[in-house]
C-alpha positions in Angstrom: -5.5 -25.2 -11.8 -5.8 -26.5 -8.5 -8.0 -24.8 -5.8 -7.6 -27.4 -3.4 -5.2 -28.8 0.2 -4.6 -31.4 1.5 -5.5 -35.6 1.3 -7.9 -36.3 4.1 -9.0 -32.7 5.5 -8.8 -30.9 2.0 -10.0 -27.9 1.4 -10.6 -26.1 -1.6 -11.5 -22.5 -2.3 -12.8 -20.1 -4.1 -14.6 -16.0 -4.6 -12.2 -13.3 -5.7 -11.6 -10.0 -4.1 -14.2 -7.7 -6.1 -16.6 -11.2 -6.8 -19.6 -11.3 -5.0 -18.0 -13.8 -1.6 -14.5 -15.3 -1.0 -15.2 -18.8 1.1 -13.9 -22.5 1.3 -15.0 -25.9 1.7 -14.1 -28.7 4.2 -14.5 -31.9 3.4 -13.1 -34.7 5.5 -13.6 -32.9 8.8 -14.7 -35.8 11.6 -18.3 -35.3 12.7 -19.1 -34.2 16.7 -16.6 -31.4 16.8 -18.0 -28.5 18.2 -17.5 -25.4 16.5 -20.0 -22.3 15.7 -19.9 -19.3 13.9 -18.3 -17.3 16.2 -15.7 -19.8 17.3 -14.7 -19.1 13.4 -15.6 -15.3 13.7 -12.9 -14.8 16.0 -9.9 -15.9 13.7 -11.2 -13.8 11.0 -11.2 -10.7 13.2 -7.4 -11.2 13.2 -7.2 -10.5 9.5 -9.3 -7.6 9.5 -7.3 -4.3 8.9 -6.7 -2.6 11.6 -6.5 1.3 12.4 -2.4 2.3 12.1 -0.1 3.0 9.2 0.2 -0.9 8.0 -3.4 -1.4 7.0 -5.6 -1.3 4.4 -8.9 1.7 4.4 -11.3 -1.5 2.8 -13.2 -2.6 5.7 -15.3 -5.8 4.8 -17.4 -6.8 8.4 -16.5 -10.0 7.3 -19.4 -12.2 8.7 -19.0 -15.4 8.4 -21.7 -17.9 7.2 -21.8 -21.7 7.9 -23.3 -22.7 4.9 -23.6 -26.7 5.1 -21.6 -29.0 7.5 -22.6 -27.7 11.4 -26.2 -28.8 12.7 -26.3 -27.9 16.4 -23.1 -26.5 17.4 -21.0 -30.1 16.2 -20.1 -31.2 12.6 -21.9 -33.5 10.8 -19.1 -35.6 8.9 -20.5 -33.4 5.8 -18.8 -31.3 3.4 -18.4 -27.9 5.6 -19.2 -24.4 3.3 -18.6 -21.5 4.9 -17.8 -17.8 3.4 -17.7 -13.6 3.5 -19.9 -11.3 1.4 -18.0 -8.8 -0.6 -18.8 -5.5 0.3 -16.8 -2.5 0.5 -16.0 -3.0 -3.7 -14.4 -0.5 -5.6 -13.8 -1.6 -9.3 -12.8 2.0 -10.8 -9.7 2.1 -10.5 -9.0 -1.6 -12.0 -11.0 -1.1 -14.7 -9.3 1.8 -15.6 -6.2 0.9 -15.8 -7.2 -2.6 -16.9 -4.2 -3.7 -19.7 -1.5 -1.9 -17.1 -0.3 -4.9 -15.2 1.1 -3.7 -11.8 4.9 -4.7 -11.1 4.8 -6.9 -8.5 1.3 -9.0 -9.0 0.2 -11.7 -11.0 -1.5 -9.2 -13.3 0.6 -10.2 -16.0 0.6 -13.9 -15.7 -2.7 -14.5 -14.9 -3.8 -12.7 -17.5 -1.4 -14.6 -20.1 -2.2 -18.5 -18.5 -6.5 -17.9 -18.8 -6.4 -15.5 -21.7 -8.0 -12.8 -19.8 -10.9 -13.8 -19.4 -9.7 -14.0 -15.5 -11.4 -11.3 -13.3 -9.1 -9.0 -12.9 -10.5 -6.3 -10.1 -7.9 -6.2 -7.5 -5.9 -8.9 -8.6 -9.3 -11.8 -8.1 -8.2 -15.0 -6.8 -4.8 -13.9 -6.8 -5.5 -11.0 -3.9 -4.8 -10.9 -0.5 -8.8 -10.9 0.1 -9.1 -14.7 -0.4 -7.1 -15.5 2.7 -10.5 -14.8 4.2 -10.8 -18.4 2.9 -7.4 -20.0 4.6 -8.2 -18.0 7.9 -12.1 -19.9 7.8 -11.0 -23.6 7.5 -7.5 -22.5 10.2 -10.2 -22.4 12.6 -11.5 -25.6 11.9 -8.3 -27.2 11.8 -7.2 -25.2 15.1 -10.1 -27.0 16.8 -9.6 -30.4 15.3 -5.7 -30.3 16.7 -6.9 -28.9 19.6 -9.1 -32.7 20.7 -5.6 -33.9 20.7 -3.7 -31.1 22.2 -1.8 -29.5 19.5 -1.6 -26.0 19.7 -0.6 -23.2 16.8 0.8 -19.6 17.0 2.1 -17.2 15.0 3.4 -14.1 15.3 5.4 -10.8 13.5 9.6 -11.3 13.5 10.8 -8.8 11.3 9.0 -5.8 9.3 11.5 -3.5 7.4 15.0 -5.3 8.3 13.7 -4.6 11.8 13.9 -8.2 14.1 12.3 -9.0 17.0 14.3 -10.7 19.9 13.2 -14.1 20.1 9.1 -14.3 22.7 8.4 -17.3 24.4 5.2 -19.1 23.5 3.2 -16.8 26.4 4.7 -13.7 25.1 3.9 -14.4 21.4 0.2 -15.7 22.4 -0.1 -12.0 24.2 0.6 -10.0 20.9 -2.1 -11.2 18.7 -4.3 -9.8 21.7 -2.4 -6.6 22.7 0.1 -5.4 19.8 -1.0 -4.5 16.7 1.7 -5.8 14.8 1.2 -8.8 16.2 4.7 -9.4 17.5 6.2 -10.1 21.2 8.7 -7.5 21.4 7.4 -4.2 22.2 10.8 -2.0 22.1 11.4 -3.9 18.0 7.4 -3.1 17.6 7.6 0.4 17.8 10.1 0.6 16.0 8.4 -1.1 12.9 5.8 1.1 13.5 7.7 4.2 13.1 9.0 2.5 9.4 5.7 1.5 7.9 4.7 5.5 8.9 8.1 6.5 6.4 7.5 4.4 4.1 3.5 5.1 3.7 4.8 8.6 4.1 6.9 8.0 0.8 4.5 5.9 -1.0 6.1 2.4 -0.7 6.1 -0.4 2.0 7.5 -3.0 3.4 7.6 -6.4 4.3 8.5 -9.2 6.7 9.2 -12.3 8.3 6.6 -14.2 10.2 7.7 -17.2 12.6 5.0 -20.5 13.2 5.0 -22.1 15.7 3.2 -25.8 16.9 3.4 -26.9 19.8 3.1 -30.7 21.1 2.9 -31.7 17.3 3.1 -35.6 17.9 6.7 -37.5 17.1 6.0 -39.2 13.8 4.1 -37.2 11.7 4.9 -37.4 8.1 4.7 -38.8 4.8 7.9 -39.9 3.5 9.6 -39.1 0.6 7.4 -36.8 -0.9 4.7 -35.6 1.3 7.4 -34.6 3.9 6.1 -32.6 6.7 7.6 -29.7 5.9 7.1 -30.4 2.1 3.1 -29.4 2.7 3.9 -27.1 5.1 6.2 -25.7 2.3 3.5 -25.5 -0.2 0.7 -24.7 1.9 2.7 -21.3 3.3 3.3 -20.4 -0.9 0.2 -20.9 -1.5 -0.3 -17.5 1.1 0.2 -14.0 -2.0 2.7 -12.6 -1.2 5.0 -15.0 0.3 8.4 -15.0 -1.2 10.4 -17.6 1.0 9.9 -20.8 3.9 12.6 -21.8 6.5 12.7 -24.2 9.3 14.7 -24.2 12.0 17.4 -23.1 11.7 17.1 -22.7 8.1 19.1 -20.6 5.6 21.4 -20.1 8.4 22.1 -23.9 8.9 24.7 -23.4 5.7 27.0 -21.8 7.3 26.9 -23.6 10.4 29.5 -27.0 10.9 27.5 -30.6 11.7 28.6 -29.9 15.8 27.0 -26.2 16.3 23.9 -27.1 13.6 23.0 -31.5 15.3 20.3 -31.3 17.8 21.5 -33.6 20.5 19.5 -36.0 22.1 18.0 -37.2 25.4 14.9 -38.0 28.1 13.3 -35.9 29.7 9.8 -37.1 31.5 10.5 -40.6 29.8 10.2 -39.0 26.6 13.2 -38.1 23.9 13.4 -34.4 22.9 16.4 -32.3 21.7 18.6 -30.8 23.7 18.5 -27.6 21.1 15.8 -27.3 17.8 17.3 -26.5 14.7 15.7 -28.3 12.9 12.3 -27.4 13.9 10.7 -30.0 14.4 11.4 -32.0 12.1 13.8 -34.8 10.5 13.6 -36.7 7.4 10.5 -34.7 6.8 8.8 -36.7 9.8 7.9 -34.2 13.2 10.6 -35.0 16.2 8.0 -34.5 18.5 9.9 -30.7 19.0 7.8 -27.3 18.5 7.5 -27.4 14.6 9.0 -23.5 13.6 8.8 -22.2 10.8 9.6 -19.1 9.5 8.8 -16.4 5.8 9.1 -14.1 4.0 6.5 -11.6 3.3 7.5 -9.1 0.6 7.2 -5.9 0.2 3.0 -4.5 -0.6 3.5 -4.7 -4.4 0.4 -2.3 -4.6 2.4 1.6 -4.1 2.0 5.3 -4.9 5.0 6.0 -6.7 5.5 5.7 -10.8 6.9 2.4 -11.7 7.3 1.5 -15.6 5.2 -1.0 -16.9 3.2 -2.0 -20.2 0.0 -1.4 -22.1 -1.0 -5.3 -22.5 -2.9 -3.8 -25.3 -0.8 -1.5 -26.9 1.4 -3.4 -26.5 3.8 0.0 -25.8 6.0 1.4 -22.7 3.7 3.6 -19.9 3.7 4.0 -16.2 1.6 3.5 -13.6 1.0 4.9 -10.0 -1.5 2.4 -8.2 -4.4 3.7 -6.7 -7.0 2.2 -4.1 -6.4 1.0 -1.1 -3.9 -0.8 0.3 -1.5 -1.7 2.8 1.3 0.2 4.0 3.0 -3.6 5.1 0.4 -6.6 4.9 3.3 -8.4 7.3 0.5 -8.3 10.5 -1.9 -9.7 8.6 -0.7 -12.3 7.1 0.2 -13.5 10.7 -3.2 -15.7 11.7 -2.7 -16.6 8.2 0.0 -18.4 8.6 -0.9 -19.9 11.7 -4.0 -21.2 9.6 -2.1 -22.6 6.7 -0.3 -24.4 9.2 -3.0 -25.4 11.4 -4.5 -27.2 7.8 -1.8 -29.1 6.9 -0.2 -30.2 10.6 -5.0 -31.4 10.7 -4.5 -33.3 7.5 -1.1 -35.3 8.8 -2.7 -35.7 12.2 -5.8 -37.5 10.5 -3.7 -39.6 8.4 -1.8 -40.5 10.9 -4.5 -41.9 12.4 -4.2 -40.2 16.0 -7.4 -37.6 15.6 -10.9 -40.4 15.7 -14.0 -39.7 12.6 -16.2 -38.8 15.2 -15.1 -36.1 18.3 -17.3 -36.5 21.4 
């Protein structure tokens, strides 16, 4: 089992979907960083469900509590422990269907790995609920990265096959505040909302694609050959429940291009080396080029749907059917946007500390 991520900026998550709380311990954060529960709360509020057709009816306040590592508005250098309490919990459907694994969920694999002793309620530690811990850690990481001018953004670029037009960083920032889908293209966002409503009405769900952007990343971050920047970023992204694909820059479309089309020509601008295009997604040889780091993740449709599906009874070893009850998002993509930002920030913060560009004491 492994519940920790990172070498110098290390996060360890704890808690389950229907347990008492969900939280994170962050070790390695420099002392002196100005931080408050309100700073973290701002990021946490971004992942809370909205009121639109995409969202679950489970409504947790998710008030952040900093238990240790912060004193008088600054980090102390000791491990930071933060948590949110689970208040709005209804386990009845999960107890009723204890031995009926939900298609698309980790019920069967968790039951097998842990011999049935795992907390199955709400999916336990495999629930999207646990990403609250990721976002809390990401809020700290973003504050650390800001010390060296690194900014991390993310936005929805596709839902249900509907694709948004590319957006500039300013549009992406605005989308996090104004768009319920965190999409920088309002025309596409309207079509996405309609598609989500249709899927929900039919007892179904939709997936999509989220793009993460890291701006002002110093050239040279990365630890080849095994701790490559994109390798660790991909690992962090795949820790997010429902992520089934990760690509950088031109990604899989590079397989259809010629080298002359996919290569990024070098140039000099304002006294530094840049590339004229960014098909590499800001990473070459596992090392940051200094251009924006661009990662896209494919998020599968929410597997909890009200349509009847085939499954088995693990106790009776017999075929069964299941229509998932409870409270679920028809599309989890919008709520996963701040989670992608968080995991990107956590990974980049770890690499920045490993490169020695962030001091141990921030003043």
